[in-house]
Residue, then its C-alpha position, 0 to 999 in steps of 0.5 A: m242394841p243387842a248385848t255384847p257377849p262376854p269374851r271367850k277364852f281362845l285356848t282350852d285350859p289343860d284340865a278341861f281337855r276331854d280324854v278319849s285315851r284307849g288301851n289297857p293299861k293306858p300309857y300315861t298310867l305306866k310307872g317304873d319298869d313298865l315305862v321302860r319296857a314300853r319304851l316311854t322314857p326319854e332314854t328308851w324312846r325311839l322313832e322307827v322310819v320304815s315303809d308300810g310296804s307301798a314304797q321302798l326305803e334305801r335304808p330304813r331306821r329300825l330298833e333292831d339294828g340301832t338306827a332308829l331315831d332317839l329322843p335327843t335327835l328329835e329334840g335337836l330337830g325341834r330346835r332347828h325345825g320345830v313348828r307350832f300351830l293352834k289345833a282343835m283336837q277332835c275325835l272321829n266318833i265324838a261330835p264336839p271338839l275335845g279342846e283347842g290347844l297349841w301343838e308343837g313338834v317336828p314335821l315328819r318331812e324334817e325327820a325324813v330329811a335328817v335320816l337322809d342327811a345322816l345316810h349321806q354323811d356316814q352310811d353306817a353311823p346311827v343318827s345322833a343329835a347335833 
């Protein structure tokens, strides 16, 4: 009778994930004012909803007019519409997976619905967390 293989962990330990970050500097190395300038703090982070040119948006959400979604809004969407699923992280130019983990976030369709709902409620008000 063949030997039973040892059990295998289903998820990759966080310190075992492979890193293929790019950029100079890499975003996770930024500190202090550099984080603020890059809009990578909870207070400065924003999500713009704009067209790539292939579609027309009735009202895009932009940084310049203060209508971009802020982090509390996205977190509010996460409380109501967040999803989790297992994902094998893969890089296109590296054959083996970088690791398997649990992804958590808000589907883009929910973000778009929040923007449209806010537009119907008040055409001039920025979107805010509920």
